[in-house]
C-alpha positions as CSV (number, residue, x, y, z in Angstrom):
1,X,19.3,9.2,21.0
2,X,19.5,5.7,18.9
3,X,21.0,6.0,15.4
4,X,20.8,3.3,13.0
5,X,23.3,2.2,9.5
6,X,22.2,-0.7,6.9
7,X,24.8,-1.3,4.0
8,X,23.0,-2.0,0.6
9,X,24.5,-3.3,-2.4
10,X,22.7,-2.5,-5.6
11,X,24.1,-3.9,-9.0
12,X,27.8,-3.3,-7.8
13,X,26.4,0.0,-5.7
14,X,27.1,0.1,-2.6
15,X,25.1,3.1,-0.2
16,X,24.2,2.6,3.3
17,X,21.0,3.9,4.6
18,X,20.7,6.1,8.1
19,X,18.2,6.3,10.1
20,X,17.9,8.2,13.8
21,X,14.3,8.4,15.5
22,X,13.7,11.5,17.4
23,X,9.9,10.4,18.7
24,X,7.1,8.2,17.3
25,X,6.0,11.0,14.8
26,X,9.4,12.6,13.9
27,X,13.1,10.9,12.6
28,X,15.6,11.7,10.1
29,X,16.0,9.0,7.6
30,X,18.7,9.6,4.8
31,X,20.7,8.2,2.4
32,X,24.8,8.3,2.1
33,X,26.6,7.5,-1.1
34,X,30.1,8.1,-2.9
35,X,29.2,11.2,-5.1
36,X,31.2,8.7,-7.9
37,X,28.2,6.1,-7.5
38,X,25.3,8.6,-7.2
39,X,24.5,8.7,-11.0
40,X,24.9,5.0,-11.1
41,X,22.3,4.6,-8.7
42,X,20.3,6.9,-9.6
43,X,20.1,4.9,-13.0
44,X,19.3,2.2,-11.5
45,X,16.3,3.4,-9.3
46,X,15.1,4.8,-13.1
47,X,15.6,1.8,-14.6
48,X,13.9,-0.8,-11.9
49,X,11.0,1.9,-11.7
50,X,9.9,1.6,-15.0
51,X,10.1,-2.2,-15.1
52,X,7.8,-2.4,-12.0
53,X,4.5,-4.0,-12.4
54,X,1.8,-1.4,-12.8
55,X,-0.3,-0.8,-9.7
56,X,-3.9,-3.3,-9.9
57,X,-7.3,-2.0,-8.7
58,X,-7.9,-2.7,-5.6
59,X,-10.1,-5.4,-4.7
60,X,-14.0,-4.9,-4.7
61,X,-15.0,-4.0,-1.0
62,X,-17.0,-6.7,0.6
63,X,-20.5,-6.6,0.9
64,X,-22.5,-6.7,4.0
65,X,-24.4,-9.8,4.5
66,X,-28.2,-9.3,4.6
67,X,-29.1,-10.5,7.9
68,X,-31.5,-13.8,8.7
69,X,-34.7,-11.2,8.9
70,X,-34.2,-9.8,6.0
71,X,-33.4,-12.4,3.4
72,X,-37.4,-14.1,3.7
73,X,-39.5,-12.5,1.0
74,X,-41.6,-9.9,1.9
75,X,-45.1,-10.5,0.9
76,X,-47.8,-8.4,0.1
77,X,-51.4,-8.6,2.3
78,X,-53.9,-10.0,-0.2
79,X,-56.5,-7.8,-1.2
80,X,-60.3,-9.1,-0.4
81,X,-61.7,-9.8,-3.6
82,X,-64.8,-7.7,-4.8
83,X,-67.6,-9.5,-5.3
84,X,-69.2,-7.2,-8.1
């Protein structure tokens, strides 16, 4: 079993992220922080979430280019002129 810990510091608040992969589809992933710093980190997270740039609309999907045969103009067959 593997186990990884990475330490972070945000605005003077130190915490650690712990990850323990079980298999390709599952893993343990949690954060460890001192009880005294939890509320500070929570407030910082709320503050950064509020100042985050709003998500934009995704770019339009590219349309499929027509093939060379469909780019040619289509002409209707001419009718024979009536002689009446």
